[in-house]
C-alpha positions in Angstrom: 228.0 128.9 104.0 228.8 130.6 100.7 232.2 129.1 100.8 230.7 125.6 101.1 228.4 126.4 98.1 231.4 127.5 96.0 233.3 124.3 96.9 230.5 122.2 95.4 231.6 119.5 93.0 228.5 120.1 90.9 229.1 120.9 87.3 228.2 124.3 85.9 227.9 127.7 87.6 225.7 128.8 90.4 224.9 132.5 91.2 224.9 133.0 94.9 223.8 136.3 96.5 223.9 136.9 100.2 222.5 140.1 101.4 222.7 141.2 105.1 219.3 142.0 106.6 218.0 143.0 110.0 217.9 140.7 113.1 220.2 138.1 111.6 217.8 137.2 108.9 219.1 134.4 106.6 217.1 133.1 103.6 218.5 130.9 100.8 216.6 131.0 97.5 217.2 128.7 94.5 215.6 129.7 91.3 213.2 131.9 93.2 212.2 129.1 95.6 213.0 129.5 99.3 215.0 126.5 100.4 216.0 127.7 103.8 214.8 130.4 106.2 216.6 130.8 109.5 213.5 132.3 111.1 211.4 129.3 110.2 214.2 126.9 111.2 214.8 128.7 114.5 218.6 128.5 114.1 221.4 129.0 111.6 222.0 125.9 109.5 224.5 123.4 110.9 226.9 121.6 108.6 224.5 118.8 107.7 221.9 121.4 106.6 224.5 123.2 104.6 225.3 119.9 102.9 221.7 119.3 102.2 221.4 122.7 100.6 224.5 122.0 98.5 222.9 118.8 97.2 219.7 120.7 96.3 221.8 123.2 94.3 223.7 120.4 92.6 220.5 118.6 91.7 219.0 121.7 90.2 222.2 122.3 88.1 222.1 118.7 86.9 218.4 119.1 85.9 219.2 122.3 83.9 222.2 120.8 82.2 220.2 117.7 81.2 217.4 119.8 79.6 
């Protein structure tokens, strides 16, 4: 998933931190806002969900660059 985020065509830089946790926990935060939680979703993200998360990251970068 991190590789997909790094491949993003969005302008600017994104800091991505992935920290292993217990029981397969996977949470994705963007500017302190949780945008994905494997436990809440009940499964790891599929490719369409990863693409959705990439778009959220790209939109946030665009908002920051426009400000």
